[in-house]
C-alpha positions as a Python dict, from the first residue, in 0.01 Angstrom:
ca = {
    (1, 'M'): (0, 0, 0),
    (2, 'S'): (-232, 263, 127),
    (3, 'R'): (-501, 151, -123),
    (4, 'F'): (-450, -212, -20),
    (5, 'L'): (-509, -124, 346),
    (6, 'D'): (-801, 101, 267),
    (7, 'V'): (-976, -181, 67),
    (8, 'L'): (-876, -429, 341),
    (9, 'R'): (-1037, -212, 604),
    (10, 'L'): (-1360, -201, 412),
    (11, 'S'): (-1347, -564, 297),
    (12, 'I'): (-1281, -744, 636),
    (13, 'P'): (-1625, -657, 797),
    (14, 'L'): (-1801, -737, 462),
    (15, 'M'): (-1611, -1068, 442),
    (16, 'A'): (-1715, -1141, 793),
    (17, 'S'): (-2084, -1060, 715),
    (18, 'Q'): (-2091, -1271, 403),
    (19, 'C'): (-1923, -1560, 578),
    (20, 'T'): (-2163, -1529, 871),
    (21, 'Q'): (-2462, -1578, 636),
    (22, 'S'): (-2280, -1872, 480),
    (23, 'V'): (-2180, -2012, 823),
    (24, 'M'): (-2548, -1997, 928),
    (25, 'L'): (-2645, -2215, 632),
    (26, 'L'): (-2340, -2432, 693),
    (27, 'T'): (-2449, -2461, 1058),
    (28, 'D'): (-2785, -2573, 942),
    (29, 'T'): (-2627, -2834, 729),
    (30, 'V'): (-2425, -2965, 1032),
    (31, 'L'): (-2741, -2990, 1231),
    (32, 'F'): (-2907, -3178, 947),
    (33, 'G'): (-2635, -3431, 989),
    (34, 'L'): (-2720, -3480, 1354),
    (35, 'Q'): (-3067, -3583, 1245),
    (36, 'G'): (-2946, -3863, 1015),
    (37, 'L'): (-2863, -3931, 650),
    (38, 'E'): (-3218, -3858, 521),
    (39, 'A'): (-3218, -3522, 699),
    (40, 'L'): (-2868, -3434, 574),
    (41, 'A'): (-2970, -3514, 216),
    (42, 'G'): (-3319, -3371, 226),
    (43, 'G'): (-3236, -3069, 442),
    (44, 'G'): (-2930, -2997, 221),
    (45, 'L'): (-3150, -3011, -87),
    (46, 'A'): (-3399, -2764, 63),
    (47, 'A'): (-3114, -2533, 186),
    (48, 'T'): (-2972, -2536, -169),
    (49, 'L'): (-3311, -2438, -320),
    (50, 'F'): (-3354, -2157, -64),
    (51, 'Q'): (-2999, -2048, -115),
    (52, 'F'): (-3070, -2003, -486),
    (53, 'F'): (-3343, -1750, -414),
    (54, 'F'): (-3137, -1582, -153),
    (55, 'I'): (-2835, -1549, -383),
    (56, 'V'): (-3057, -1397, -652),
    (57, 'L'): (-3214, -1150, -408),
    (58, 'S'): (-2866, -1059, -262),
    (59, 'G'): (-2775, -967, -613),
    (60, 'L'): (-3078, -742, -648),
    (61, 'F'): (-3008, -568, -313),
    (62, 'M'): (-2636, -515, -406),
    (63, 'T'): (-2785, -222, -592),
    (64, 'V'): (-2805, -42, -257),
    (65, 'A'): (-2425, -57, -189),
    (66, 'F'): (-2329, 21, -550),
    (67, 'E'): (-2568, 314, -596),
    (68, 'A'): (-2502, 444, -241),
    (69, 'A'): (-2125, 459, -320),
    (70, 'I'): (-2186, 650, -643),
    (71, 'Q'): (-2440, 893, -490),
    (72, 'V'): (-2200, 955, -201),
    (73, 'G'): (-1926, 1036, -451),
    (74, 'R'): (-2167, 1278, -622),
    (75, 'G'): (-2313, 1417, -293),
    (76, 'Q'): (-2667, 1332, -389),
    (77, 'T'): (-2842, 1242, -57),
    (78, 'E'): (-3197, 1299, -180),
    (79, 'A'): (-3150, 1040, -458),
    (80, 'L'): (-3007, 805, -201),
    (81, 'A'): (-3306, 854, 29),
    (82, 'R'): (-3543, 764, -263),
    (83, 'L'): (-3330, 446, -331),
    (84, 'I'): (-3355, 338, 33),
    (85, 'R'): (-3729, 387, 42),
    (86, 'A'): (-3763, 166, -279),
    (87, 'S'): (-3539, -96, -115),
    (88, 'L'): (-3747, -125, 192),
    (89, 'L'): (-4077, -164, -9),
    (90, 'I'): (-3916, -425, -234),
    (91, 'A'): (-3795, -626, 73),
    (92, 'L'): (-4151, -631, 213),
    (93, 'G'): (-4313, -736, -113),
    (94, 'V'): (-4050, -1002, -213),
    (95, 'S'): (-4057, -1158, 137),
    (96, 'A'): (-4433, -1204, 118),
    (97, 'G'): (-4441, -1334, -242),
    (98, 'L'): (-4143, -1567, -217),
    (99, 'G'): (-4271, -1706, 114),
    (100, 'V'): (-4578, -1822, -63),
    (101, 'L'): (-4373, -1973, -335),
    (102, 'L'): (-4161, -2166, -96),
    (103, 'W'): (-4464, -2327, 70),
    (104, 'W'): (-4593, -2432, -277),
    (105, 'M'): (-4255, -2576, -370),
    (106, 'A'): (-4238, -2778, -53),
    (107, 'G'): (-4558, -2954, -150),
    (108, 'A'): (-4440, -3022, -512),
    (109, 'L'): (-4084, -3159, -435),
    (110, 'G'): (-4198, -3518, -452),
    (111, 'Q'): (-4295, -3462, -822),
    (112, 'W'): (-3959, -3303, -911),
    (113, 'V'): (-3703, -3524, -735),
    (114, 'A'): (-3683, -3908, -743),
    (115, 'E'): (-3567, -3964, -382),
    (116, 'E'): (-3672, -4162, -77),
    (117, 'P'): (-3994, -4037, 91),
    (118, 'L'): (-3803, -3953, 410),
    (119, 'V'): (-3562, -3734, 214),
    (120, 'I'): (-3855, -3551, 49),
    (121, 'E'): (-4024, -3511, 389),
    (122, 'A'): (-3719, -3361, 542),
    (123, 'A'): (-3665, -3121, 247),
    (124, 'A'): (-4029, -3004, 253),
    (125, 'T'): (-4020, -2941, 633),
    (126, 'Y'): (-3712, -2716, 614),
    (127, 'L'): (-3824, -2546, 294),
    (128, 'R'): (-4158, -2431, 453),
    (129, 'A'): (-3983, -2295, 768),
    (130, 'S'): (-3712, -2117, 560),
    (131, 'A'): (-3977, -1865, 460),
    (132, 'A'): (-3928, -1696, 803),
    (133, 'I'): (-3570, -1624, 708),
    (134, 'L'): (-3658, -1397, 414),
    (135, 'L'): (-3761, -1057, 561),
    (136, 'P'): (-3492, -1024, 834),
    (137, 'S'): (-3221, -1128, 578),
    (138, 'L'): (-3334, -876, 320),
    (139, 'L'): (-3359, -590, 574),
    (140, 'F'): (-3012, -677, 691),
    (141, 'L'): (-2883, -645, 325),
    (142, 'V'): (-3049, -302, 296),
    (143, 'I'): (-2890, -159, 602),
    (144, 'R'): (-2559, -328, 537),
    (145, 'G'): (-2562, -186, 169),
    (146, 'L'): (-2637, 168, 300),
    (147, 'A'): (-2357, 155, 552),
    (148, 'S'): (-2123, 15, 297),
    (149, 'G'): (-2194, 283, 38),
    (150, 'Y'): (-2089, 538, 304),
    (151, 'G'): (-1765, 334, 369),
    (152, 'M'): (-1901, 268, 716),
    (153, 'T'): (-1832, -108, 732),
    (154, 'G'): (-1677, -115, 1079),
    (155, 'P'): (-2002, -192, 1265),
    (156, 'I'): (-2068, -482, 1042),
    (157, 'L'): (-1785, -692, 1182),
    (158, 'P'): (-1894, -717, 1553),
    (159, 'V'): (-2262, -772, 1451),
    (160, 'S'): (-2156, -1053, 1218),
    (161, 'L'): (-1945, -1219, 1497),
    (162, 'I'): (-2243, -1203, 1732),
    (163, 'M'): (-2475, -1361, 1467),
    (164, 'A'): (-2220, -1641, 1406),
    (165, 'A'): (-2192, -1710, 1783),
    (166, 'V'): (-2569, -1707, 1851),
    (167, 'N'): (-2700, -1908, 1548),
    (168, 'L'): (-2565, -2258, 1633),
    (169, 'P'): (-2679, -2284, 1993),
    (170, 'L'): (-3015, -2116, 1917),
    (171, 'S'): (-3093, -2340, 1609),
    (172, 'W'): (-2979, -2647, 1808),
    (173, 'A'): (-3195, -2560, 2102),
    (174, 'L'): (-3500, -2511, 1885),
    (175, 'M'): (-3426, -2834, 1693),
    (176, 'D'): (-3401, -3052, 2007),
    (177, 'G'): (-3621, -2854, 2244),
    (178, 'I'): (-3361, -2768, 2502),
    (179, 'G'): (-3501, -2620, 2829),
    (180, 'P'): (-3839, -2448, 2783),
    (181, 'L'): (-3805, -2437, 2401),
    (182, 'P'): (-4014, -2667, 2190),
    (183, 'A'): (-3853, -2949, 1986),
    (184, 'L'): (-3923, -2835, 1632),
    (185, 'G'): (-3686, -3062, 1442),
    (186, 'L'): (-3573, -2938, 1104),
    (187, 'S'): (-3811, -2639, 1130),
    (188, 'G'): (-3644, -2531, 1441),
    (189, 'I'): (-3313, -2503, 1255),
    (190, 'A'): (-3468, -2248, 1011),
    (191, 'W'): (-3637, -2058, 1288),
    (192, 'G'): (-3312, -2028, 1477),
    (193, 'T'): (-3150, -1875, 1170),
    (194, 'S'): (-3436, -1633, 1131),
    (195, 'L'): (-3424, -1517, 1488),
    (196, 'T'): (-3044, -1469, 1459),
    (197, 'L'): (-3090, -1247, 1141),
    (198, 'T'): (-3351, -1052, 1315),
    (199, 'L'): (-3117, -983, 1608),
    (200, 'G'): (-2839, -896, 1372),
    (201, 'T'): (-3056, -655, 1174),
    (202, 'L'): (-3159, -472, 1490),
    (203, 'L'): (-2799, -450, 1619),
    (204, 'L'): (-2667, -318, 1292),
    (205, 'L'): (-2949, -60, 1266),
    (206, 'A'): (-2871, 57, 1623),
    (207, 'R'): (-2506, 113, 1516),
    (208, 'V'): (-2581, 279, 1192),
    (209, 'I'): (-2816, 544, 1333),
    (210, 'Q'): (-2542, 658, 1554),
    (211, 'H'): (-2398, 825, 1239),
    (212, 'P'): (-2595, 1163, 1228),
    (213, 'E'): (-2616, 1173, 851),
    (214, 'L'): (-2744, 819, 822),
    (215, 'K'): (-2985, 872, 1106),
    (216, 'T'): (-3135, 1172, 932),
    (217, 'L'): (-3141, 990, 594),
    (218, 'L'): (-3327, 683, 736),
    (219, 'W'): (-3578, 903, 925),
    (220, 'H'): (-3640, 1093, 610),
    (221, 'C'): (-3699, 768, 420),
    (222, 'I'): (-3963, 655, 666),
    (223, 'S'): (-4135, 997, 756),
    (224, 'A'): (-4137, 1199, 440),
    (225, 'R'): (-4470, 1178, 273),
    (226, 'D'): (-4358, 1337, -57),
    (227, 'L'): (-4059, 1122, -103),
    (228, 'K'): (-4109, 904, -408),
    (229, 'P'): (-3935, 569, -413),
    (230, 'D'): (-3683, 530, -696),
    (231, 'F'): (-3704, 172, -831),
    (232, 'R'): (-3503, 257, -1150),
    (233, 'P'): (-3168, 159, -1009),
    (234, 'F'): (-3310, -183, -916),
    (235, 'W'): (-3436, -229, -1274),
    (236, 'R'): (-3128, -81, -1444),
    (237, 'L'): (-2856, -237, -1223),
    (238, 'G'): (-3013, -467, -971),
    (239, 'T'): (-3220, -682, -1213),
    (240, 'P'): (-2908, -762, -1425),
    (241, 'I'): (-2707, -850, -1110),
    (242, 'A'): (-2989, -1065, -983),
    (243, 'I'): (-3014, -1248, -1321),
    (244, 'S'): (-2631, -1291, -1314),
    (245, 'H'): (-2646, -1438, -961),
    (246, 'G'): (-2938, -1651, -1074),
    (247, 'M'): (-2735, -1788, -1366),
    (248, 'E'): (-2461, -1906, -1121),
    (249, 'A'): (-2684, -2014, -838),
    (250, 'G'): (-2918, -2185, -1091),
    (251, 'V'): (-2638, -2387, -1240),
    (252, 'F'): (-2529, -2511, -895),
    (253, 'T'): (-2899, -2585, -809),
    (254, 'A'): (-2920, -2786, -1132),
    (255, 'A'): (-2594, -2960, -1034),
    (256, 'T'): (-2765, -3050, -702),
    (257, 'L'): (-3061, -3207, -878),
    (258, 'M'): (-2820, -3402, -1093),
    (259, 'A'): (-2634, -3518, -778),
    (260, 'A'): (-2974, -3622, -632),
    (261, 'S'): (-3012, -3864, -927),
    (262, 'L'): (-2693, -4044, -814),
    (263, 'G'): (-2830, -4143, -471),
    (264, 'A'): (-2858, -4009, -114),
    (265, 'V'): (-2478, -4046, -39),
    (266, 'A'): (-2381, -3860, -355),
    (267, 'L'): (-2639, -3592, -275),
    (268, 'A'): (-2509, -3559, 86),
    (269, 'T'): (-2154, -3544, -36),
    (270, 'H'): (-2238, -3273, -294),
    (271, 'N'): (-2419, -3068, -23),
    (272, 'I'): (-2109, -3085, 199),
    (273, 'A'): (-1878, -2979, -79),
    (274, 'L'): (-2117, -2706, -190),
    (275, 'Q'): (-2158, -2547, 156),
    (276, 'T'): (-1778, -2560, 211),
    (277, 'A'): (-1713, -2396, -132),
    (278, 'T'): (-1972, -2136, -52),
    (279, 'L'): (-1788, -2039, 263),
    (280, 'S'): (-1474, -1949, 62),
    (281, 'F'): (-1689, -1795, -207),
    (282, 'N'): (-1819, -1550, 48),
    (283, 'L'): (-1464, -1437, 121),
    (284, 'Y'): (-1438, -1324, -236),
    (285, 'I'): (-1779, -1148, -225),
    (286, 'G'): (-1655, -953, 79),
    (287, 'I'): (-1346, -842, -103),
    (288, 'A'): (-1547, -761, -417),
    (289, 'Q'): (-1796, -549, -223),
    (290, 'G'): (-1518, -374, -37),
    (291, 'H'): (-1314, -273, -336),
    (292, 'A'): (-1637, -190, -525),
    (293, 'I'): (-1717, 87, -275),
    (294, 'R'): (-1395, 270, -376),
    (295, 'V'): (-1431, 180, -739),
    (296, 'G'): (-1783, 326, -741),
    (297, 'Q'): (-1690, 634, -542),
    (298, 'S'): (-1391, 705, -765),
    (299, 'F'): (-1600, 652, -1081),
    (300, 'G'): (-1881, 870, -955),
    (301, 'A'): (-1633, 1149, -896),
    (302, 'G'): (-1485, 1104, -1237),
    (303, 'K'): (-1154, 971, -1114),
    (304, 'F'): (-1118, 684, -1367),
    (305, 'R'): (-747, 610, -1316),
    (306, 'E'): (-808, 581, -936),
    (307, 'S'): (-1103, 352, -1010),
    (308, 'R'): (-890, 121, -1206),
    (309, 'A'): (-621, 116, -934),
    (310, 'F'): (-877, 19, -679),
    (311, 'A'): (-997, -260, -905),
    (312, 'L'): (-639, -400, -945),
    (313, 'T'): (-605, -386, -559),
    (314, 'G'): (-917, -596, -529),
    (315, 'S'): (-789, -845, -779),
    (316, 'M'): (-463, -890, -582),
    (317, 'M'): (-655, -947, -255),
    (318, 'G'): (-866, -1203, -430),
    (319, 'V'): (-558, -1396, -535),
    (320, 'I'): (-442, -1400, -175),
    (321, 'A'): (-782, -1525, -44),
    (322, 'A'): (-781, -1798, -316),
    (323, 'V'): (-440, -1919, -209),
    (324, 'V'): (-557, -1951, 155),
    (325, 'A'): (-885, -2143, 45),
    (326, 'I'): (-693, -2375, -177),
    (327, 'A'): (-447, -2460, 109),
    (328, 'C'): (-747, -2533, 348),
    (329, 'F'): (-917, -2763, 97),
    (330, 'L'): (-603, -2956, 12),
    (331, 'M'): (-458, -2978, 369),
    (332, 'F'): (-775, -3044, 568),
    (333, 'P'): (-1038, -3213, 348),
    (334, 'E'): (-1130, -3491, 587),
    (335, 'Q'): (-1156, -3252, 886),
    (336, 'L'): (-1393, -3028, 685),
    (337, 'I'): (-1611, -3324, 579),
    (338, 'R'): (-1636, -3475, 930),
    (339, 'L'): (-1804, -3160, 1057),
    (340, 'F'): (-2108, -3267, 856),
    (341, 'T'): (-2127, -3636, 958),
    (342, 'L'): (-2123, -3624, 1335),
    (343, 'G'): (-2467, -3787, 1352),
    (344, 'E'): (-2401, -4075, 1107),
    (345, 'S'): (-2047, -4204, 1201),
    (346, 'Q'): (-2111, -4538, 1023),
    (347, 'L'): (-2142, -4348, 697),
    (348, 'N'): (-1826, -4147, 742),
    (349, 'P'): (-1590, -4366, 528),
    (350, 'E'): (-1817, -4364, 229),
    (351, 'I'): (-1896, -3990, 240),
    (352, 'I'): (-1534, -3890, 333),
    (353, 'Q'): (-1397, -4091, 43),
    (354, 'A'): (-1622, -3927, -215),
    (355, 'G'): (-1601, -3581, -42),
    (356, 'V'): (-1217, -3567, -46),
    (357, 'G'): (-1209, -3602, -422),
    (358, 'I'): (-1472, -3331, -471),
    (359, 'L'): (-1292, -3086, -244),
    (360, 'V'): (-978, -3135, -449),
    (361, 'I'): (-1164, -3036, -757),
    (362, 'A'): (-1323, -2743, -576),
    (363, 'A'): (-981, -2627, -466),
    (364, 'A'): (-863, -2628, -834),
    (365, 'F'): (-1105, -2358, -937),
    (366, 'Q'): (-1087, -2129, -632),
    (367, 'A'): (-878, -1877, -825),
    (368, 'V'): (-1113, -1840, -1113),
    (369, 'D'): (-1411, -1835, -876),
    (370, 'G'): (-1266, -1533, -692),
    (371, 'A'): (-1162, -1362, -1007),
    (372, 'Q'): (-1502, -1376, -1161),
    (373, 'V'): (-1691, -1242, -861),
    (374, 'I'): (-1444, -960, -802),
    (375, 'A'): (-1441, -863, -1175),
    (376, 'M'): (-1818, -868, -1171),
    (377, 'A'): (-1842, -635, -869),
    (378, 'A'): (-1601, -392, -1034),
    (379, 'L'): (-1822, -379, -1347),
    (380, 'R'): (-2134, -324, -1141),
    (381, 'A'): (-1958, -46, -953),
    (382, 'I'): (-1917, 141, -1275),
    (383, 'Q'): (-2291, 81, -1370),
    (384, 'E'): (-2237, -200, -1619),
    (385, 'G'): (-2554, -406, -1634),
    (386, 'L'): (-2625, -599, -1952),
    (387, 'V'): (-2284, -723, -2073),
    (388, 'P'): (-2174, -893, -1750),
    (389, 'T'): (-2509, -1071, -1731),
    (390, 'L'): (-2474, -1204, -2090),
    (391, 'I'): (-2125, -1330, -2005),
    (392, 'T'): (-2259, -1527, -1712),
    (393, 'V'): (-2540, -1669, -1922),
    (394, 'V'): (-2286, -1796, -2162),
    (395, 'G'): (-2026, -1917, -1902),
    (396, 'Y'): (-2278, -2100, -1679),
    (397, 'W'): (-2533, -2232, -1914),
    (398, 'V'): (-2356, -2273, -2248),
    (399, 'V'): (-2032, -2404, -2096),
    (400, 'A'): (-2069, -2523, -1732),
    (401, 'F'): (-2411, -2695, -1734),
    (402, 'P'): (-2365, -2887, -2063),
    (403, 'L'): (-2020, -3002, -1953),
    (404, 'A'): (-2145, -3113, -1611),
    (405, 'Y'): (-2431, -3309, -1779),
    (406, 'L'): (-2206, -3475, -2024),
    (407, 'L'): (-1931, -3561, -1771),
    (408, 'M'): (-2173, -3693, -1509),
    (409, 'P'): (-2224, -4038, -1685),
    (410, 'V'): (-1841, -4077, -1713),
    (411, 'W'): (-1712, -3963, -1376),
    (412, 'G'): (-2029, -3926, -1161),
    (413, 'L'): (-2022, -3655, -907),
    (414, 'K'): (-1660, -3563, -996),
    (415, 'G'): (-1779, -3504, -1360),
    (416, 'I'): (-2044, -3262, -1235),
    (417, 'W'): (-1788, -3047, -1047),
    (418, 'I'): (-1532, -3053, -1323),
    (419, 'G'): (-1787, -2910, -1567),
    (420, 'L'): (-1880, -2635, -1324),
    (421, 'G'): (-1510, -2546, -1275),
    (422, 'I'): (-1443, -2508, -1648),
    (423, 'G'): (-1750, -2290, -1683),
    (424, 'L'): (-1638, -2060, -1403),
    (425, 'G'): (-1296, -2023, -1558),
    (426, 'V'): (-1439, -1912, -1892),
    (427, 'T'): (-1664, -1664, -1718),
    (428, 'A'): (-1381, -1517, -1509),
    (429, 'L'): (-1163, -1454, -1817),
    (430, 'A'): (-1443, -1282, -2006),
    (431, 'L'): (-1537, -1059, -1709),
    (432, 'L'): (-1177, -944, -1651),
    (433, 'A'): (-1134, -861, -2018),
    (434, 'R'): (-1460, -659, -2023),
    (435, 'F'): (-1359, -453, -1714),
    (436, 'H'): (-1025, -355, -1848),
    (437, 'W'): (-1170, -267, -2193),
    (438, 'R'): (-1441, -47, -2028),
    (439, 'L'): (-1193, 157, -1818),
    (440, 'H'): (-944, 186, -2113),
    (441, 'R'): (-1234, 340, -2312),
    (442, 'E'): (-1312, 583, -2030),
    (443, 'L'): (-945, 690, -2014),
    (444, 'T'): (-901, 753, -2381),
}
């Protein structure tokens, strides 16, 4: 019970943080719906494309939390300082490079997606503005990862709640031009999210530097001239995590493009279901990150049995979270869908009818979705890089994508989601087997 409470204490703020980021994108999708069907379909498409890059980058920056936990277990503060300096430099470079790429993609969307011109215009508008979200979101991940590695997750909860409360009114105000603010339309939604993340980053930093050791560490990262950044953990561990995240995010992005071929209503329905499922997925990520802190610290200290015990605790918590998510999806599907169709009430029956069926399918694979992300985090916490990535390549692109593509002509949007669910199940089983085999080898 003590391990359960310990992991729960660490996980709740991380779940809140993950859900806040998901809620901000979900909020954007709700606001798209207020702009009409074309904005809901096009903005949702752009948000999915942006989310693909963000999920990949969040995998890269998970290195900070995993490596920090291990270095804390080993007492290696100098190595941690070099890691943080590298993470800050990567955040700056990636934000600039990816921002340019998003602008280029916005201009090329019409050549890739066969949709109505208004849908493409809406997607391009949001995609360009979403470049402003990159830097504050990555800096937030760095600071959160450092605090998590130290087991200092408490400040993350209030900051996440503030961000969740601020994002909707701020984005709405910038969208419609409330008061002295300009009416920026879909661009205003993205700028509201960017400003919210900037606020959250500053608030979290202010709380973290109240810890004397972390304050000294961060100052050392910024001021020490002879401190060489250590990019090796990002290559050794972060890159495989990013690729793994890319495999999963990529298959869902491909599914979005397949849904786009079925028409605007199918695309809007898919976006609604995807954003809803992403919200529950972030609960699992929070649990995964919380239990990985203890798994990594125990592993770094050579306590392999304790590491396995914390992994089992995380798995149990994942099952509980999955049961809650399944209950919500099955009991309140219409209520969840109606959140996204406030601006197009005449289209509610058509979208709701399709969306309810998709949420039932999404509910069916919640358990395996949670299992695979928690098992993946446990493997990363013990510095497994290559094998989990290969497992995701097979599960997502050899199983999930071909099945989704083959079932789409038969069952339409439902076929796409059934194929994705089967692929997630295969991935979860393989990752769980790999983790228990690895720790069994360490113990013998």
